[in-house]
C-alpha positions as CSV (number, residue, x, y, z in Angstrom):
1,M,0.0,0.0,0.0
2,S,1.4,3.4,-1.0
3,Q,0.6,6.7,0.7
4,H,-2.2,9.3,0.5
5,P,-1.5,12.4,-1.5
6,Y,-2.1,14.7,1.5
7,A,-0.6,15.0,5.0
8,F,-3.1,14.1,7.7
9,Q,-3.3,15.4,11.3
10,D,-4.4,12.2,13.0
11,S,-4.5,8.5,12.3
12,F,-5.8,5.3,14.0
13,D,-6.2,1.6,13.3
14,G,-9.7,0.3,13.6
15,G,-8.6,-3.3,13.2
16,S,-11.5,-5.6,12.2
17,L,-14.3,-3.3,13.6
18,D,-17.1,-2.5,11.1
19,C,-19.2,0.6,11.1
20,G,-22.0,-1.2,13.0
21,N,-19.6,-2.5,15.8
22,G,-17.7,0.5,17.1
23,L,-15.7,1.9,14.3
24,L,-17.9,5.0,14.0
25,L,-17.3,5.7,17.7
26,L,-13.5,5.6,17.1
27,I,-13.9,7.9,14.1
28,R,-15.8,10.4,16.2
29,K,-13.3,10.2,19.0
30,H,-10.5,11.1,16.6
31,I,-12.2,13.6,14.3
32,D,-13.8,15.8,16.9
33,P,-10.6,17.4,18.1
34,L,-9.6,18.3,14.5
35,R,-10.5,21.6,13.0
36,P,-12.7,21.9,9.9
37,G,-10.6,21.1,6.9
38,Q,-8.1,18.9,8.7
39,L,-7.6,15.2,7.7
40,L,-7.9,11.9,9.5
41,E,-6.5,8.6,8.3
42,I,-8.5,5.5,9.1
43,L,-6.9,2.1,8.8
44,S,-9.2,-1.0,8.6
45,A,-9.0,-4.7,8.0
46,E,-12.8,-5.0,7.6
47,A,-13.9,-5.2,4.0
48,S,-17.4,-3.8,4.5
49,V,-15.9,-0.5,5.6
50,A,-15.2,0.3,2.0
51,D,-18.9,0.3,1.3
52,D,-20.2,1.8,4.5
53,L,-17.7,4.6,5.1
54,P,-18.6,6.7,2.0
55,S,-22.2,6.6,3.1
56,W,-21.3,7.8,6.6
57,C,-19.2,10.6,5.1
58,R,-22.0,11.7,2.8
59,L,-24.6,11.7,5.6
60,T,-22.5,13.5,8.1
61,G,-21.1,16.2,5.8
62,N,-17.5,15.0,5.9
63,A,-15.4,14.3,2.8
64,L,-13.8,11.0,1.8
65,V,-10.6,12.3,0.2
66,S,-8.6,9.2,-0.7
67,T,-8.7,5.4,-0.4
68,L,-5.7,3.0,-0.5
69,Q,-6.1,-0.8,-0.7
70,G,-3.4,-3.1,0.6
71,E,-3.3,-6.9,0.9
72,E,-4.4,-7.1,4.5
73,C,-5.4,-3.5,5.3
74,Q,-7.1,-0.6,3.6
75,S,-6.6,3.1,4.4
76,F,-9.1,5.9,4.2
77,L,-8.4,9.7,4.3
78,V,-11.4,11.7,5.6
79,C,-11.6,15.4,5.9
80,K,-13.6,17.0,8.7
81,G,-16.2,18.9,6.7
82,P,-15.8,19.9,3.0
83,F,-12.4,19.3,1.5
84,D,-10.4,22.2,0.1
85,P,-7.0,20.9,-1.4
86,S,-5.6,24.4,-1.3
87,R,-5.7,24.4,2.5
88,V,-3.9,21.1,3.1
89,S,-0.2,20.0,2.7
90,V,1.1,17.4,0.3
91,A,2.2,14.3,2.1
92,S,6.0,13.9,2.6
93,E,6.2,10.5,4.2
94,E,4.0,7.7,5.4
95,R,3.1,7.8,9.1
96,P,2.9,4.6,11.2
97,P,-0.6,3.4,12.2
98,M,-1.9,4.3,15.6
99,P,-3.2,1.7,18.0
100,L,-6.9,1.1,18.8
101,T,-7.8,3.5,21.6
102,Q,-11.4,2.7,22.5
103,E,-10.5,1.2,25.9
104,V,-13.1,0.0,28.3
105,T,-12.8,1.4,31.8
106,E,-13.2,-0.9,34.8
107,V,-16.3,0.0,36.7
108,T,-16.3,0.6,40.5
109,I,-19.6,0.1,42.4
110,P,-19.6,2.0,45.8
111,D,-20.2,-0.1,49.0
112,S,-22.5,2.6,50.5
113,L,-24.3,5.8,49.4
114,P,-24.8,9.0,51.4
115,E,-28.1,9.8,53.1
116,P,-30.2,12.8,52.2
117,A,-29.3,16.1,53.9
118,P,-31.9,18.7,54.9
119,A,-33.3,21.0,52.2
120,P,-35.7,23.9,52.2
121,K,-39.4,23.0,51.8
122,I,-41.2,23.9,48.6
123,E,-44.5,25.6,49.6
124,P,-47.8,25.3,47.7
125,L,-48.3,27.6,44.7
126,S,-44.5,27.9,44.4
127,V,-43.2,29.1,41.0
128,M,-40.3,27.3,39.2
129,G,-38.9,26.6,35.8
130,V,-38.7,23.1,34.4
131,G,-34.9,23.1,34.1
132,S,-33.2,24.5,31.0
133,W,-32.4,28.2,30.3
134,P,-31.1,29.7,27.1
135,R,-27.3,29.8,26.9
136,P,-25.5,32.9,25.8
137,P,-23.6,32.7,22.4
138,W,-20.2,32.7,24.1
139,L,-21.1,29.7,26.2
140,L,-22.4,27.8,23.2
141,R,-19.0,28.3,21.5
142,A,-17.2,27.1,24.6
143,L,-19.5,24.1,24.8
144,H,-18.7,23.0,21.3
145,E,-15.0,23.5,21.7
146,R,-15.1,21.4,24.9
147,L,-17.1,18.6,23.2
148,E,-14.6,18.6,20.3
149,G,-11.5,18.5,22.6
150,R,-10.3,22.0,21.9
151,L,-11.1,23.5,25.3
152,S,-10.1,22.1,28.7
153,N,-12.7,21.2,31.3
154,E,-11.3,23.8,33.6
155,E,-11.6,26.6,30.9
156,F,-15.2,25.5,30.1
157,D,-16.2,25.3,33.8
158,A,-15.1,28.9,34.3
159,A,-17.3,30.0,31.3
160,A,-20.2,27.9,32.5
161,Q,-20.1,29.3,36.0
162,D,-20.5,32.8,34.7
163,S,-23.5,31.7,32.6
164,V,-25.0,29.9,35.6
165,R,-24.7,33.2,37.6
166,L,-26.7,35.0,34.8
167,A,-29.4,32.3,34.7
168,I,-30.0,32.3,38.4
169,Q,-30.0,36.1,38.5
170,S,-32.7,36.1,35.8
171,Q,-34.8,33.7,37.8
172,E,-34.4,35.7,41.0
173,R,-35.3,38.9,39.3
174,A,-38.5,37.2,38.1
175,G,-39.2,36.2,41.7
176,V,-39.3,32.5,41.4
177,D,-39.6,30.4,44.6
178,V,-37.4,27.5,43.3
179,V,-34.3,28.0,41.0
180,T,-32.4,25.8,38.7
181,D,-28.9,26.3,37.3
182,G,-30.4,26.5,33.8
183,E,-28.5,23.3,32.8
184,Q,-25.9,25.6,31.4
185,R,-23.2,23.0,31.3
186,R,-25.2,20.5,29.2
187,D,-25.4,20.2,25.5
188,N,-29.0,19.1,26.0
189,Y,-31.4,17.9,28.7
190,A,-30.4,14.2,28.4
191,S,-27.5,13.3,26.3
192,F,-25.0,15.1,28.6
193,V,-25.0,12.0,30.8
194,G,-23.4,10.1,28.0
195,G,-20.3,12.4,28.2
196,L,-19.9,11.8,31.9
197,L,-20.6,8.1,32.5
198,D,-17.8,5.6,32.2
199,N,-17.7,3.6,28.9
200,C,-20.1,5.9,27.1
201,Q,-19.3,8.4,24.4
202,L,-21.2,11.3,22.9
203,I,-21.5,11.4,19.1
204,P,-23.6,13.6,16.8
205,L,-27.0,12.3,16.0
206,T,-26.2,12.2,12.3
207,D,-23.5,9.6,13.1
208,L,-26.2,7.1,13.9
209,L,-27.9,7.4,10.5
210,P,-26.1,4.3,9.2
211,Y,-27.8,2.2,11.9
212,V,-31.4,2.9,10.9
213,D,-33.2,0.9,8.3
214,H,-33.8,3.8,6.0
215,P,-31.2,6.5,6.6
216,E,-32.3,8.8,3.8
217,E,-35.9,8.9,5.2
218,F,-34.6,9.4,8.7
219,K,-32.3,12.2,7.6
220,Q,-35.3,13.9,5.9
221,E,-37.2,13.6,9.2
222,L,-34.3,15.2,11.1
223,D,-34.0,18.0,8.5
224,S,-37.7,18.8,8.9
225,L,-37.2,19.5,12.6
226,D,-35.7,22.7,14.1
227,V,-33.1,20.5,15.9
228,P,-29.7,20.9,14.3
229,A,-29.1,17.1,14.1
230,S,-25.4,17.6,13.3
231,E,-25.0,19.4,16.7
232,V,-27.3,17.2,18.9
233,R,-25.1,14.6,20.5
234,H,-26.2,11.1,21.3
235,P,-24.8,8.7,23.9
236,A,-23.3,5.5,22.6
237,V,-22.4,2.7,25.1
238,F,-19.3,0.6,24.4
239,G,-18.7,-1.0,27.8
240,P,-20.4,-1.5,31.2
241,L,-21.7,1.8,32.6
242,G,-20.1,3.3,35.7
243,R,-20.3,6.6,37.6
244,S,-16.8,7.7,38.5
245,R,-17.8,11.3,38.0
246,P,-20.9,13.2,39.2
247,L,-23.6,13.9,36.7
248,A,-25.2,17.0,38.3
249,V,-24.0,17.2,41.9
250,H,-21.4,19.8,41.0
251,E,-24.3,21.9,39.5
252,V,-26.2,21.9,42.8
253,E,-23.1,22.6,44.8
254,F,-22.2,25.6,42.8
255,A,-25.8,26.9,42.6
256,R,-26.0,26.8,46.4
257,T,-23.1,29.3,46.6
258,L,-25.3,31.7,44.6
259,T,-28.7,31.6,46.1
260,D,-30.6,30.7,49.4
261,R,-33.7,29.6,47.5
262,P,-34.6,25.9,47.1
263,I,-32.8,24.4,44.2
264,K,-34.2,21.9,41.7
265,V,-32.1,19.8,39.4
266,A,-33.3,17.7,36.5
267,L,-31.9,14.4,35.3
268,P,-33.0,12.2,32.3
269,G,-35.2,9.4,33.6
270,P,-34.1,5.8,33.4
271,Y,-36.6,4.8,30.7
272,L,-35.4,7.8,28.5
273,L,-31.8,6.8,29.0
274,V,-32.4,3.1,28.1
275,R,-34.3,4.1,25.0
276,T,-31.5,6.5,24.1
277,M,-28.6,4.2,24.9
278,W,-29.8,0.9,23.6
279,M,-28.5,0.9,20.0
280,E,-28.2,-2.5,18.4
281,C,-24.7,-3.1,17.0
282,I,-23.3,-0.7,19.6
283,S,-24.7,-1.4,23.0
284,D,-24.6,-5.2,22.5
285,R,-20.8,-5.0,22.7
286,A,-21.3,-4.5,26.4
287,Y,-24.8,-5.9,27.2
288,A,-26.7,-9.0,26.1
289,D,-30.0,-7.1,25.9
290,R,-31.8,-3.9,26.8
291,E,-32.8,-5.2,30.2
292,A,-29.2,-5.8,31.2
293,L,-28.3,-2.2,30.2
294,A,-31.4,-1.0,32.2
295,K,-30.0,-2.5,35.4
296,D,-26.8,-0.4,35.2
297,V,-28.8,2.7,34.1
298,V,-30.8,2.3,37.3
299,R,-27.7,1.8,39.4
300,V,-25.9,4.9,38.2
301,L,-29.0,7.1,38.4
302,R,-29.6,5.8,41.9
303,E,-26.0,6.6,42.9
304,E,-26.4,10.1,41.5
305,L,-29.8,10.6,43.2
306,H,-28.3,9.8,46.7
307,H,-25.5,12.3,46.2
308,L,-27.9,15.0,44.9
309,L,-30.1,14.7,48.0
310,A,-27.0,14.7,50.2
311,A,-25.9,17.9,48.5
312,G,-29.1,19.6,49.5
313,A,-31.2,19.5,46.3
314,A,-34.7,20.4,47.4
315,L,-36.2,18.7,44.3
316,V,-34.7,16.1,41.9
317,Q,-36.8,15.8,38.8
318,F,-36.6,12.9,36.3
319,D,-37.5,13.9,32.7
320,E,-39.4,11.3,30.8
321,P,-40.9,13.0,27.7
322,V,-40.7,9.8,25.7
323,L,-43.6,8.3,27.7
324,T,-46.0,10.3,25.6
325,E,-44.4,8.9,22.5
326,V,-45.1,5.5,23.9
327,A,-48.7,6.4,24.6
328,H,-49.5,8.6,21.6
329,G,-46.8,7.9,19.0
330,A,-47.6,6.4,15.6
331,Q,-45.8,3.1,16.3
332,G,-48.1,1.6,19.0
333,D,-46.8,-1.9,18.2
334,G,-43.2,-1.0,18.6
335,G,-40.4,0.1,16.3
336,R,-37.9,3.0,16.1
337,S,-38.8,6.6,16.3
338,F,-37.2,10.0,17.1
339,M,-38.4,12.1,20.0
340,C,-36.4,14.6,22.0
341,G,-33.2,12.7,21.1
342,A,-34.4,9.2,21.9
343,L,-33.6,6.9,19.0
344,G,-33.9,3.4,20.5
345,E,-36.2,0.6,19.6
346,R,-39.3,0.0,21.7
347,G,-42.0,-2.7,22.1
348,E,-45.8,-2.6,22.4
349,T,-47.3,0.3,24.4
350,Q,-48.4,-1.4,27.6
351,Q,-45.3,-3.5,27.8
352,E,-43.2,-0.3,27.5
353,L,-45.2,1.6,30.1
354,E,-44.8,-1.2,32.6
355,F,-41.1,-1.3,31.9
356,A,-40.8,2.4,32.4
357,T,-42.8,2.3,35.6
358,D,-40.6,-0.4,37.0
359,L,-37.4,1.5,36.2
360,L,-38.6,4.7,37.8
361,C,-39.7,2.8,40.9
362,Q,-36.3,1.1,41.2
363,V,-34.4,4.4,41.0
364,M,-36.6,6.2,43.6
365,R,-37.2,3.3,46.0
366,G,-36.9,4.2,49.7
367,L,-35.9,7.9,49.1
368,P,-37.9,10.9,50.3
369,A,-40.8,11.2,47.9
370,D,-41.5,14.8,48.7
371,R,-38.1,15.7,47.1
372,L,-38.7,13.6,44.0
373,A,-40.4,14.8,40.8
374,L,-41.3,13.4,37.4
375,H,-41.7,15.6,34.3
376,V,-43.7,14.6,31.3
377,C,-44.3,16.6,28.1
378,R,-45.0,15.9,24.4
379,G,-41.7,17.1,22.8
380,N,-39.8,20.4,23.0
381,W,-37.5,20.7,20.0
382,S,-39.6,23.1,17.9
383,R,-41.8,26.1,18.3
384,D,-44.1,24.5,15.7
385,E,-46.9,22.9,17.8
386,S,-47.9,20.8,14.9
387,V,-44.8,18.6,15.0
388,A,-45.2,17.7,18.7
389,L,-47.4,14.9,19.9
390,S,-51.0,15.4,21.1
391,G,-52.9,13.3,23.6
392,D,-54.2,13.4,27.1
393,Y,-52.7,11.7,30.3
394,A,-55.2,8.9,30.4
395,P,-52.8,6.2,29.2
396,L,-50.2,7.4,31.8
397,L,-52.4,7.6,34.9
398,N,-51.4,4.2,36.2
399,L,-47.7,5.1,35.8
400,L,-48.2,8.5,37.4
401,E,-49.9,7.0,40.4
402,R,-47.4,4.2,41.0
403,V,-44.1,6.2,40.6
404,P,-42.9,7.2,44.1
405,A,-42.3,10.8,43.2
406,E,-44.8,13.1,45.0
407,T,-44.4,15.9,42.5
408,L,-45.6,15.6,38.8
409,V,-44.3,18.5,36.6
410,L,-46.7,18.3,33.7
411,E,-47.4,20.0,30.3
412,L,-50.9,21.4,30.7
413,C,-51.0,24.8,29.1
414,T,-51.1,23.6,25.5
415,P,-54.3,22.1,24.1
416,R,-52.2,19.2,23.0
417,A,-52.2,18.0,26.6
418,G,-55.9,17.3,26.8
419,D,-58.2,17.8,29.7
420,E,-56.4,18.1,33.0
421,S,-59.5,17.0,35.0
422,L,-58.3,13.4,34.2
423,L,-55.7,13.9,36.8
424,R,-58.2,14.2,39.6
425,S,-58.1,10.4,40.0
426,L,-54.4,10.6,41.2
427,P,-53.8,10.1,44.9
428,E,-54.0,13.2,47.1
429,T,-50.3,12.7,48.0
430,K,-49.4,13.8,44.5
431,R,-48.5,17.5,44.0
432,I,-49.3,18.7,40.4
433,G,-46.8,21.1,38.8
434,V,-49.2,22.8,36.4
435,G,-47.9,24.1,33.1
436,V,-49.5,27.6,33.1
437,V,-47.4,29.2,30.3
438,N,-46.4,27.8,26.9
439,Q,-42.7,28.2,26.4
440,K,-43.1,27.6,22.7
441,H,-44.8,31.0,22.2
442,A,-43.1,34.4,22.4
443,R,-46.3,36.0,23.6
444,I,-46.2,36.7,27.3
445,E,-49.3,35.3,29.0
446,S,-51.2,37.9,31.1
447,V,-51.3,37.6,34.8
448,D,-55.1,37.2,34.6
449,E,-54.8,34.4,32.1
450,I,-52.3,32.6,34.2
451,G,-54.4,33.2,37.3
452,A,-57.4,31.6,35.7
453,K,-55.5,28.5,34.9
454,V,-54.2,28.2,38.4
455,L,-57.7,28.7,39.9
456,R,-59.0,25.9,37.8
457,A,-56.1,23.7,39.1
458,I,-56.9,24.7,42.6
459,H,-60.5,23.7,42.1
460,L,-59.5,20.3,40.7
461,F,-56.7,19.4,43.1
462,G,-56.7,21.8,46.1
463,A,-54.3,24.7,46.7
464,D,-52.0,22.6,48.8
465,R,-51.3,20.3,45.8
466,V,-50.6,23.0,43.1
467,L,-47.2,24.2,41.9
468,L,-46.7,26.5,38.9
469,N,-44.3,25.9,36.0
470,P,-44.0,26.4,32.2
471,D,-45.0,23.4,30.1
472,C,-41.3,22.5,29.5
473,G,-37.8,24.0,29.6
474,F,-36.9,27.2,27.7
475,A,-33.8,25.6,26.0
476,T,-34.1,21.8,26.0
477,F,-31.3,21.7,23.3
478,A,-28.5,24.1,23.8
479,D,-28.2,25.0,20.1
480,N,-32.0,25.3,19.8
481,P,-33.5,27.4,22.6
482,I,-37.2,27.5,22.3
483,T,-37.4,31.1,23.5
484,A,-35.1,34.0,24.3
485,A,-33.9,34.6,27.8
486,D,-35.7,37.9,28.2
487,V,-39.0,36.3,27.2
488,A,-38.4,33.4,29.6
489,E,-37.8,35.9,32.4
490,R,-41.0,37.8,31.6
491,K,-43.0,34.6,31.5
492,L,-41.7,33.6,34.9
493,A,-42.4,37.1,36.3
494,A,-46.0,36.9,35.2
495,M,-46.4,33.5,36.9
496,V,-44.9,34.9,40.1
497,E,-47.4,37.8,40.1
498,A,-50.3,35.5,39.5
499,S,-49.2,33.3,42.4
500,R,-48.7,36.3,44.6
501,R,-52.3,37.5,44.0
502,L,-53.7,34.0,44.7
503,R,-51.8,33.6,47.9
504,K,-53.2,36.9,49.1
505,G,-56.7,35.7,48.4
């Protein structure tokens, strides 16, 4: 085998891995730190790569520059993004291949977990956001540089802390009773976990297109959404999951230095993570089946939950928007679909709801229910209401009743959520976080309009059981905020004024 006509900045040997068995993860690991226009050499002994790699390059917007064929090995030269020969150097000598670097980390399971520490009580009619807050442009740039290996964790943390300060200041100016850190460090509400857990890697959603049955159709579906699919990262599991680093404890600890108000923190729920992480031809390198993966997802989330409660989080919320896809999605008999970043296969509706209920119960078992919450909505990636799901909570009532969390943070402002009176059948121990503003709309709901919604909720559930929140977060995906920060602050301020008037009677 001769050499490529251009010099490359990085090289690795993928051995006998094919594109469906880990090679794409290695490509992503090596191509991310490169700058646009730089070149990566990929060595492979797997014949199928010659057919699959050009498709991956085309679907992800990278350029296949050159291919060399040897007796036992083939070499591919890939450019990050479009290829411009005037911007690269001509090769001077052949470089030796690099070793396979996708190493599996040994997982350590702690012998004991900390007990919950005291936290401020969340009073009835309290106002809070769901979780996410729009990130400033300079933080988005830092986020991408960190994800692609061009910015150190320390440099990114300094930028993120400044952004958290701004997010909390905005919420406090609005007068909310419970604050979040705005999820400023996260690329989106769920996949960030994949960049922190052991033996899991974040890769762009477009990298997964070769795994679906009809990649061109799926690409058209992604292109029709407002989500920039090339920027949305997806967790890919290549070994047993472990939690050697905190997922969100550091977020709570820093937020506590900035405010005396109760702090809420959101985590992706166990069912959402299993649906997201179980990708055939990737996850089955580490797990025999989805149920085996689910056991470790429950374990790492439970470890994190213990530490969050010990750090003083007043409310830990698990996000499970994909439950409405199970209940109201088009594929009631199973199959693959896309919703809020979840790409995994699923089975029949009732089977999936029972599976989800069991996972949530396992994560929350034995911990203080008054400090646990579950959030459910119908999709929050676009301002276009027509692309999100519609359907009431009737199919989810059994799950909502059985899950140990006492607080249910629900999408209820939009007509797509159906009649909230269905929730009257829930036990009186459940507090209802009522969605009283629609974060998808730039219009600021009036105080009277919000007050009328809250009064209806009080009539249905009683004032002691009602909390106020938007239907969902203001910036579920970092690159695709649903609304601007000033609009978010004004919506929260209107909610606070409505709550204040109702508390006065």
